[in-house]
C-alpha angles and dihedrals in degrees: 000000000000099000094066096056102037104031110013092163090066092056091051095046093047091052095056098081091047093050094048092048090051089052091057094058095077098008097160098046110121122221131182131207129188121219118178092338095311119115120217124191123201140163121245093246089054090053091050092049092048091051091047092051091048091049089050093051094045090046089054088049092052091045093051092048093050096044091050090052098247108156110242121203108244093207093054089047091055094045092049096048095042096047091045093052094043092051093047090050090050092050094051095041090056094039093053089045092236089131116043113167124161088194093068105030135004093235143353094268091060089051091052089047090054091048092051091051093048089048092051093049092046089061088068088074089063094049093047090048092048093049092047092048093050092047092048091047094049095042091043092053092050091048092049092046093050091047092051090051090051091050092048091051096046098038096078089051092051093048093052 
């Protein structure tokens, strides 16, 4: 899929209307997740809006990095987009009770909990990619600048 490696922000921005519309299907359904012993309850529409806002912000991040010529890693782009979409699909499949399997999870809330955690961890790919791109861009500019200075200093000697 070409859109994930070259323009990942488009994939994220195009998914926002779909995610928000999925959140409206069972908007008042309550879910709970447990993180480090703390329980958090949220409605399905709140989850959809939070994911949409996060996709918008990360899309802006990808867009800014690409437009400022910071080199993004295509593999990390693909991993981030694919894991994000798979986890969002899992969350909504369990939330809408389309998938109910006692083999995987004891109930739908546990499935949504798993999807939220996978989604949260998949965002690390974006942050790692962004940090690597900025470091490559900054280091690359310094390297190019120092090489141009070396060439300027040696060029008159070569031409003589």
